[in-house]
N, CA, C and O atoms as CSV, one atom per row, in Angstrom:
chain,resi,resn,atom,element,x,y,z
A,1,MET,N,N,-22.177,-31.015,38.071
A,1,MET,CA,C,-22.139,-30.030,37.012
A,1,MET,C,C,-23.397,-29.172,37.095
A,1,MET,O,O,-24.507,-29.698,37.182
A,2,ALA,N,N,-23.229,-27.877,37.069
A,2,ALA,CA,C,-24.359,-26.961,37.137
A,2,ALA,C,C,-25.085,-26.937,35.801
A,2,ALA,O,O,-24.470,-27.074,34.743
A,3,CYS,N,N,-26.376,-26.762,35.862
A,3,CYS,CA,C,-27.191,-26.733,34.663
A,3,CYS,C,C,-27.834,-25.362,34.531
A,3,CYS,O,O,-28.337,-24.813,35.512
A,4,SER,N,N,-27.822,-24.820,33.356
A,4,SER,CA,C,-28.572,-23.604,33.093
A,4,SER,C,C,-29.500,-23.888,31.917
A,4,SER,O,O,-29.309,-24.865,31.193
A,5,LEU,N,N,-30.489,-23.047,31.730
A,5,LEU,CA,C,-31.441,-23.280,30.659
A,5,LEU,C,C,-30.766,-23.183,29.302
A,5,LEU,O,O,-29.948,-22.296,29.057
A,6,PHE,N,N,-31.118,-24.094,28.444
A,6,PHE,CA,C,-30.650,-24.039,27.066
A,6,PHE,C,C,-31.391,-22.907,26.380
A,6,PHE,O,O,-32.622,-22.889,26.378
A,7,ARG,N,N,-30.687,-21.988,25.813
A,7,ARG,CA,C,-31.324,-20.832,25.184
A,7,ARG,C,C,-31.295,-20.971,23.668
A,7,ARG,O,O,-30.269,-21.298,23.070
A,8,LEU,N,N,-32.434,-20.718,23.075
A,8,LEU,CA,C,-32.554,-20.728,21.632
A,8,LEU,C,C,-32.309,-19.318,21.109
A,8,LEU,O,O,-32.027,-18.407,21.887
A,9,ASN,N,N,-32.413,-19.139,19.832
A,9,ASN,CA,C,-32.244,-17.807,19.241
A,9,ASN,C,C,-33.282,-16.845,19.788
A,9,ASN,O,O,-34.399,-17.249,20.112
A,10,ARG,N,N,-32.920,-15.580,19.891
A,10,ARG,CA,C,-33.815,-14.490,20.248
A,10,ARG,C,C,-34.450,-14.655,21.625
A,10,ARG,O,O,-35.618,-14.308,21.807
A,11,ASN,N,N,-33.708,-15.174,22.592
A,11,ASN,CA,C,-34.136,-15.283,23.987
A,11,ASN,C,C,-35.330,-16.204,24.210
A,11,ASN,O,O,-35.997,-16.097,25.239
A,12,GLU,N,N,-35.612,-17.095,23.284
A,12,GLU,CA,C,-36.658,-18.073,23.512
A,12,GLU,C,C,-36.069,-19.189,24.367
A,12,GLU,O,O,-34.877,-19.477,24.262
A,13,THR,N,N,-36.868,-19.810,25.194
A,13,THR,CA,C,-36.364,-20.870,26.059
A,13,THR,C,C,-37.205,-22.128,25.897
A,13,THR,O,O,-38.362,-22.079,25.480
A,14,ILE,N,N,-36.606,-23.230,26.232
A,14,ILE,CA,C,-37.313,-24.506,26.217
A,14,ILE,C,C,-38.235,-24.568,27.428
A,14,ILE,O,O,-37.832,-24.213,28.536
A,15,SER,N,N,-39.441,-25.007,27.226
A,15,SER,CA,C,-40.393,-25.154,28.316
A,15,SER,C,C,-40.606,-26.636,28.572
A,15,SER,O,O,-40.986,-27.376,27.665
A,16,LEU,N,N,-40.369,-27.065,29.777
A,16,LEU,CA,C,-40.591,-28.456,30.166
A,16,LEU,C,C,-41.668,-28.451,31.240
A,16,LEU,O,O,-41.374,-28.217,32.412
A,17,VAL,N,N,-42.889,-28.701,30.860
A,17,VAL,CA,C,-44.013,-28.618,31.778
A,17,VAL,C,C,-44.060,-29.850,32.660
A,17,VAL,O,O,-44.108,-30.978,32.169
A,18,GLY,N,N,-44.045,-29.627,33.964
A,18,GLY,CA,C,-44.199,-30.719,34.907
A,18,GLY,C,C,-42.931,-31.485,35.237
A,18,GLY,O,O,-42.962,-32.364,36.098
A,19,TYR,N,N,-41.832,-31.185,34.592
A,19,TYR,CA,C,-40.590,-31.897,34.849
A,19,TYR,C,C,-39.470,-30.911,35.087
A,19,TYR,O,O,-39.386,-29.879,34.422
A,20,TRP,N,N,-38.620,-31.228,36.029
A,20,TRP,CA,C,-37.436,-30.411,36.281
A,20,TRP,C,C,-36.243,-31.177,35.733
A,20,TRP,O,O,-35.594,-31.936,36.454
A,21,VAL,N,N,-35.961,-30.973,34.464
A,21,VAL,CA,C,-34.916,-31.702,33.764
A,21,VAL,C,C,-33.978,-30.700,33.109
A,21,VAL,O,O,-34.423,-29.716,32.517
A,22,CYS,N,N,-32.691,-30.953,33.217
A,22,CYS,CA,C,-31.718,-30.119,32.516
A,22,CYS,C,C,-31.741,-30.508,31.049
A,22,CYS,O,O,-31.425,-31.651,30.719
A,23,PRO,N,N,-32.111,-29.576,30.140
A,23,PRO,CA,C,-32.195,-29.952,28.731
A,23,PRO,C,C,-30.841,-30.295,28.113
A,23,PRO,O,O,-30.780,-31.026,27.124
A,24,ARG,N,N,-29.775,-29.782,28.678
A,24,ARG,CA,C,-28.445,-30.043,28.110
A,24,ARG,C,C,-27.956,-31.439,28.467
A,24,ARG,O,O,-27.408,-32.141,27.618
A,25,THR,N,N,-28.150,-31.846,29.719
A,25,THR,CA,C,-27.611,-33.133,30.173
A,25,THR,C,C,-28.677,-34.200,30.345
A,25,THR,O,O,-28.363,-35.390,30.385
A,26,GLY,N,N,-29.950,-33.784,30.450
A,26,GLY,CA,C,-31.018,-34.740,30.707
A,26,GLY,C,C,-31.147,-35.108,32.181
A,26,GLY,O,O,-31.986,-35.932,32.546
A,27,ASP,N,N,-30.310,-34.494,33.037
A,27,ASP,CA,C,-30.354,-34.804,34.465
A,27,ASP,C,C,-31.587,-34.182,35.118
A,27,ASP,O,O,-31.988,-33.069,34.780
A,28,PHE,N,N,-32.174,-34.911,36.047
A,28,PHE,CA,C,-33.253,-34.349,36.845
A,28,PHE,C,C,-32.647,-33.438,37.903
A,28,PHE,O,O,-31.618,-33.760,38.496
A,29,LEU,N,N,-33.287,-32.306,38.132
A,29,LEU,CA,C,-32.821,-31.403,39.178
A,29,LEU,C,C,-33.333,-31.914,40.513
A,29,LEU,O,O,-34.526,-32.179,40.666
A,30,ARG,N,N,-32.448,-32.050,41.464
A,30,ARG,CA,C,-32.830,-32.562,42.782
A,30,ARG,C,C,-33.339,-31.458,43.694
A,30,ARG,O,O,-34.160,-31.706,44.577
A,31,ASP,N,N,-32.867,-30.272,43.490
A,31,ASP,CA,C,-33.194,-29.149,44.357
A,31,ASP,C,C,-34.318,-28.344,43.723
A,31,ASP,O,O,-34.117,-27.693,42.698
A,32,LYS,N,N,-35.498,-28.384,44.327
A,32,LYS,CA,C,-36.630,-27.668,43.769
A,32,LYS,C,C,-36.374,-26.157,43.756
A,32,LYS,O,O,-36.898,-25.448,42.897
A,33,GLY,N,N,-35.569,-25.661,44.705
A,33,GLY,CA,C,-35.199,-24.255,44.701
A,33,GLY,C,C,-34.417,-23.893,43.455
A,33,GLY,O,O,-34.599,-22.820,42.881
A,34,GLN,N,N,-33.542,-24.801,43.042
A,34,GLN,CA,C,-32.781,-24.584,41.812
A,34,GLN,C,C,-33.735,-24.551,40.625
A,34,GLN,O,O,-33.570,-23.742,39.711
A,35,ALA,N,N,-34.723,-25.423,40.639
A,35,ALA,CA,C,-35.703,-25.454,39.558
A,35,ALA,C,C,-36.493,-24.151,39.516
A,35,ALA,O,O,-36.783,-23.639,38.435
A,36,LYS,N,N,-36.841,-23.613,40.673
A,36,LYS,CA,C,-37.553,-22.331,40.710
A,36,LYS,C,C,-36.690,-21.222,40.128
A,36,LYS,O,O,-37.189,-20.361,39.402
A,37,SER,N,N,-35.414,-21.237,40.438
A,37,SER,CA,C,-34.509,-20.222,39.899
A,37,SER,C,C,-34.413,-20.332,38.382
A,37,SER,O,O,-34.385,-19.316,37.687
A,38,LEU,N,N,-34.363,-21.555,37.868
A,38,LEU,CA,C,-34.325,-21.744,36.420
A,38,LEU,C,C,-35.613,-21.257,35.780
A,38,LEU,O,O,-35.589,-20.650,34.709
A,39,GLU,N,N,-36.738,-21.520,36.432
A,39,GLU,CA,C,-38.011,-21.049,35.889
A,39,GLU,C,C,-38.073,-19.524,35.914
A,39,GLU,O,O,-38.598,-18.910,34.986
A,40,LEU,N,N,-37.542,-18.915,36.967
A,40,LEU,CA,C,-37.491,-17.454,37.044
A,40,LEU,C,C,-36.696,-16.897,35.873
A,40,LEU,O,O,-37.123,-15.932,35.239
A,41,ARG,N,N,-35.547,-17.493,35.581
A,41,ARG,CA,C,-34.725,-17.016,34.464
A,41,ARG,C,C,-35.464,-17.158,33.138
A,41,ARG,O,O,-35.400,-16.270,32.289
A,42,ALA,N,N,-36.160,-18.266,32.963
A,42,ALA,CA,C,-36.916,-18.477,31.726
A,42,ALA,C,C,-38.022,-17.433,31.585
A,42,ALA,O,O,-38.236,-16.890,30.501
A,43,VAL,N,N,-38.718,-17.157,32.679
A,43,VAL,CA,C,-39.801,-16.179,32.643
A,43,VAL,C,C,-39.249,-14.775,32.423
A,43,VAL,O,O,-39.890,-13.956,31.765
A,44,MET,N,N,-38.068,-14.489,32.965
A,44,MET,CA,C,-37.454,-13.187,32.717
A,44,MET,C,C,-37.133,-13.021,31.232
A,44,MET,O,O,-37.351,-11.948,30.670
A,45,SER,N,N,-36.620,-14.066,30.599
A,45,SER,CA,C,-36.334,-14.011,29.163
A,45,SER,C,C,-37.615,-13.809,28.361
A,45,SER,O,O,-37.661,-12.997,27.437
A,46,LEU,N,N,-38.642,-14.551,28.723
A,46,LEU,CA,C,-39.928,-14.409,28.037
A,46,LEU,C,C,-40.507,-13.017,28.263
A,46,LEU,O,O,-41.067,-12.424,27.341
A,47,SER,N,N,-40.381,-12.497,29.467
A,47,SER,CA,C,-40.891,-11.156,29.773
A,47,SER,C,C,-40.178,-10.092,28.952
A,47,SER,O,O,-40.809,-9.140,28.492
A,48,ARG,N,N,-38.886,-10.241,28.764
A,48,ARG,CA,C,-38.134,-9.287,27.932
A,48,ARG,C,C,-38.606,-9.346,26.476
A,48,ARG,O,O,-38.757,-8.318,25.816
A,49,LEU,N,N,-38.832,-10.562,25.995
A,49,LEU,CA,C,-39.333,-10.725,24.632
A,49,LEU,C,C,-40.706,-10.067,24.501
A,49,LEU,O,O,-40.950,-9.324,23.550
A,50,TRP,N,N,-41.605,-10.338,25.453
A,50,TRP,CA,C,-42.938,-9.746,25.420
A,50,TRP,C,C,-42.869,-8.226,25.519
A,50,TRP,O,O,-43.660,-7.524,24.889
A,51,GLN,N,N,-41.938,-7.725,26.298
A,51,GLN,CA,C,-41.761,-6.280,26.418
A,51,GLN,C,C,-41.425,-5.680,25.048
A,51,GLN,O,O,-41.966,-4.640,24.672
A,52,GLN,N,N,-40.540,-6.334,24.313
A,52,GLN,CA,C,-40.167,-5.874,22.966
A,52,GLN,C,C,-41.344,-5.949,22.003
A,52,GLN,O,O,-41.414,-5.188,21.038
A,53,GLN,N,N,-42.261,-6.863,22.265
A,53,GLN,CA,C,-43.434,-7.040,21.404
A,53,GLN,C,C,-44.613,-6.182,21.847
A,53,GLN,O,O,-45.695,-6.258,21.266
A,54,GLY,N,N,-44.400,-5.362,22.881
A,54,GLY,CA,C,-45.459,-4.483,23.358
A,54,GLY,C,C,-46.463,-5.145,24.281
A,54,GLY,O,O,-47.562,-4.624,24.471
A,55,LYS,N,N,-46.111,-6.279,24.856
A,55,LYS,CA,C,-47.007,-7.013,25.759
A,55,LYS,C,C,-46.563,-6.816,27.212
A,55,LYS,O,O,-46.376,-7.784,27.950
A,56,LYS,N,N,-46.399,-5.557,27.610
A,56,LYS,CA,C,-45.861,-5.259,28.939
A,56,LYS,C,C,-46.755,-5.763,30.063
A,56,LYS,O,O,-46.250,-6.266,31.066
A,57,ASP,N,N,-48.068,-5.640,29.918
A,57,ASP,CA,C,-48.975,-6.073,30.984
A,57,ASP,C,C,-48.884,-7.581,31.215
A,57,ASP,O,O,-48.829,-8.042,32.355
A,58,GLU,N,N,-48.868,-8.338,30.123
A,58,GLU,CA,C,-48.756,-9.792,30.241
A,58,GLU,C,C,-47.415,-10.182,30.858
A,58,GLU,O,O,-47.347,-11.070,31.708
A,59,ALA,N,N,-46.354,-9.509,30.424
A,59,ALA,CA,C,-45.017,-9.787,30.948
A,59,ALA,C,C,-44.957,-9.498,32.438
A,59,ALA,O,O,-44.420,-10.299,33.204
A,60,HIS,N,N,-45.496,-8.373,32.851
A,60,HIS,CA,C,-45.490,-7.999,34.271
A,60,HIS,C,C,-46.279,-9.000,35.099
A,60,HIS,O,O,-45.829,-9.427,36.163
A,61,SER,N,N,-47.439,-9.368,34.616
A,61,SER,CA,C,-48.304,-10.302,35.351
A,61,SER,C,C,-47.616,-11.648,35.579
A,61,SER,O,O,-47.625,-12.170,36.694
A,62,LEU,N,N,-47.024,-12.204,34.531
A,62,LEU,CA,C,-46.357,-13.499,34.650
A,62,LEU,C,C,-45.137,-13.424,35.556
A,62,LEU,O,O,-44.947,-14.278,36.422
A,63,LEU,N,N,-44.309,-12.400,35.356
A,63,LEU,CA,C,-43.104,-12.267,36.165
A,63,LEU,C,C,-43.440,-12.015,37.631
A,63,LEU,O,O,-42.773,-12.547,38.518
A,64,ALA,N,N,-44.467,-11.210,37.893
A,64,ALA,CA,C,-44.870,-10.934,39.273
A,64,ALA,C,C,-45.330,-12.217,39.973
A,64,ALA,O,O,-45.057,-12.414,41.157
A,65,GLU,N,N,-46.018,-13.074,39.245
A,65,GLU,CA,C,-46.465,-14.350,39.825
A,65,GLU,C,C,-45.274,-15.212,40.246
A,65,GLU,O,O,-45.243,-15.736,41.360
A,66,ILE,N,N,-44.307,-15.354,39.361
A,66,ILE,CA,C,-43.136,-16.189,39.653
A,66,ILE,C,C,-42.286,-15.550,40.750
A,66,ILE,O,O,-41.812,-16.245,41.649
A,67,TYR,N,N,-42.092,-14.244,40.683
A,67,TYR,CA,C,-41.320,-13.523,41.705
A,67,TYR,C,C,-41.956,-13.711,43.084
A,67,TYR,O,O,-41.251,-13.783,44.091
A,68,GLY,N,N,-43.272,-13.790,43.127
A,68,GLY,CA,C,-44.000,-13.972,44.380
A,68,GLY,C,C,-43.765,-15.312,45.060
A,68,GLY,O,O,-44.064,-15.466,46.244
A,69,TRP,N,N,-43.237,-16.273,44.334
A,69,TRP,CA,C,-42.934,-17.578,44.928
A,69,TRP,C,C,-41.816,-17.480,45.960
A,69,TRP,O,O,-41.761,-18.274,46.898
A,70,PHE,N,N,-40.937,-16.516,45.788
A,70,PHE,CA,C,-39.713,-16.466,46.587
A,70,PHE,C,C,-39.947,-15.766,47.916
A,70,PHE,O,O,-40.604,-14.727,47.986
A,71,THR,N,N,-39.394,-16.357,48.967
A,71,THR,CA,C,-39.506,-15.795,50.313
A,71,THR,C,C,-38.153,-15.431,50.892
A,71,THR,O,O,-38.068,-14.860,51.979
A,72,GLU,N,N,-37.101,-15.760,50.172
A,72,GLU,CA,C,-35.742,-15.441,50.613
A,72,GLU,C,C,-34.838,-15.349,49.397
A,72,GLU,O,O,-35.239,-15.679,48.281
A,73,GLY,N,N,-33.620,-14.901,49.626
A,73,GLY,CA,C,-32.648,-14.814,48.550
A,73,GLY,C,C,-32.760,-13.550,47.713
A,73,GLY,O,O,-32.290,-13.510,46.575
A,74,PHE,N,N,-33.381,-12.519,48.273
A,74,PHE,CA,C,-33.597,-11.294,47.514
A,74,PHE,C,C,-32.310,-10.519,47.235
A,74,PHE,O,O,-32.321,-9.530,46.502
A,75,ASP,N,N,-31.211,-10.968,47.820
A,75,ASP,CA,C,-29.917,-10.342,47.536
A,75,ASP,C,C,-29.199,-11.034,46.374
A,75,ASP,O,O,-28.102,-10.622,45.997
A,76,THR,N,N,-29.807,-12.082,45.801
A,76,THR,CA,C,-29.191,-12.778,44.677
A,76,THR,C,C,-29.377,-11.980,43.392
A,76,THR,O,O,-30.302,-11.179,43.263
A,77,ARG,N,N,-28.495,-12.215,42.471
A,77,ARG,CA,C,-28.517,-11.492,41.195
A,77,ARG,C,C,-29.832,-11.717,40.447
A,77,ARG,O,O,-30.413,-10.770,39.915
A,78,ASP,N,N,-30.303,-12.969,40.404
A,78,ASP,CA,C,-31.530,-13.278,39.667
A,78,ASP,C,C,-32.719,-12.498,40.211
A,78,ASP,O,O,-33.479,-11.912,39.441
A,79,LEU,N,N,-32.885,-12.486,41.517
A,79,LEU,CA,C,-34.033,-11.786,42.091
A,79,LEU,C,C,-33.890,-10.275,42.007
A,79,LEU,O,O,-34.892,-9.570,41.881
A,80,GLN,N,N,-32.682,-9.770,42.075
A,80,GLN,CA,C,-32.475,-8.332,41.893
A,80,GLN,C,C,-32.817,-7.922,40.458
A,80,GLN,O,O,-33.440,-6.884,40.236
A,81,GLU,N,N,-32.409,-8.743,39.491
A,81,GLU,CA,C,-32.729,-8.453,38.093
A,81,GLU,C,C,-34.230,-8.568,37.839
A,81,GLU,O,O,-34.800,-7.779,37.085
A,82,ALA,N,N,-34.863,-9.549,38.468
A,82,ALA,CA,C,-36.311,-9.719,38.309
A,82,ALA,C,C,-37.049,-8.510,38.875
A,82,ALA,O,O,-38.000,-8.021,38.264
A,83,LYS,N,N,-36.621,-8.030,40.028
A,83,LYS,CA,C,-37.255,-6.858,40.641
A,83,LYS,C,C,-37.098,-5.634,39.742
A,83,LYS,O,O,-38.047,-4.875,39.547
A,84,ALA,N,N,-35.910,-5.446,39.202
A,84,ALA,CA,C,-35.658,-4.313,38.306
A,84,ALA,C,C,-36.530,-4.415,37.045
A,84,ALA,O,O,-37.061,-3.411,36.572
A,85,LEU,N,N,-36.671,-5.621,36.511
A,85,LEU,CA,C,-37.500,-5.806,35.318
A,85,LEU,C,C,-38.967,-5.547,35.637
A,85,LEU,O,O,-39.684,-4.954,34.831
A,86,LEU,N,N,-39.417,-5.988,36.813
A,86,LEU,CA,C,-40.796,-5.703,37.221
A,86,LEU,C,C,-41.048,-4.201,37.297
A,86,LEU,O,O,-42.094,-3.720,36.861
A,87,GLN,N,N,-40.099,-3.470,37.844
A,87,GLN,CA,C,-40.244,-2.008,37.930
A,87,GLN,C,C,-40.272,-1.382,36.540
A,87,GLN,O,O,-41.017,-0.435,36.289
A,88,GLU,N,N,-39.459,-1.917,35.648
A,88,GLU,CA,C,-39.422,-1.420,34.276
A,88,GLU,C,C,-40.738,-1.690,33.543
A,88,GLU,O,O,-41.166,-0.894,32.706
A,89,LEU,N,N,-41.368,-2.809,33.862
A,89,LEU,CA,C,-42.611,-3.187,33.209
A,89,LEU,C,C,-43.837,-2.492,33.788
A,89,LEU,O,O,-44.912,-2.527,33.190
A,90,SER,N,N,-43.680,-1.862,34.946
A,90,SER,CA,C,-44.809,-1.194,35.613
A,90,SER,C,C,-45.219,0.072,34.892
A,90,SER,O,O,-46.151,0.753,35.321
């Protein structure tokens, strides 16, 4: 069963520091790449929230750091959306 981040109201996300656990099922993620993708999605949500709050520089800095982790898969929807958001935040 695929796991996606549990989303709270207003695009807030659950943060699990140091653990790659699906909050819905409690399952540990075996694929660290999958965990990176989930973290990217969480940071994108946080960046959008910060953008609405006028914290564009902070949002750009955090998203750019996470986006920099990736060395492949730039044709995926998540990375294309992240790139577009980075351009919007610039």
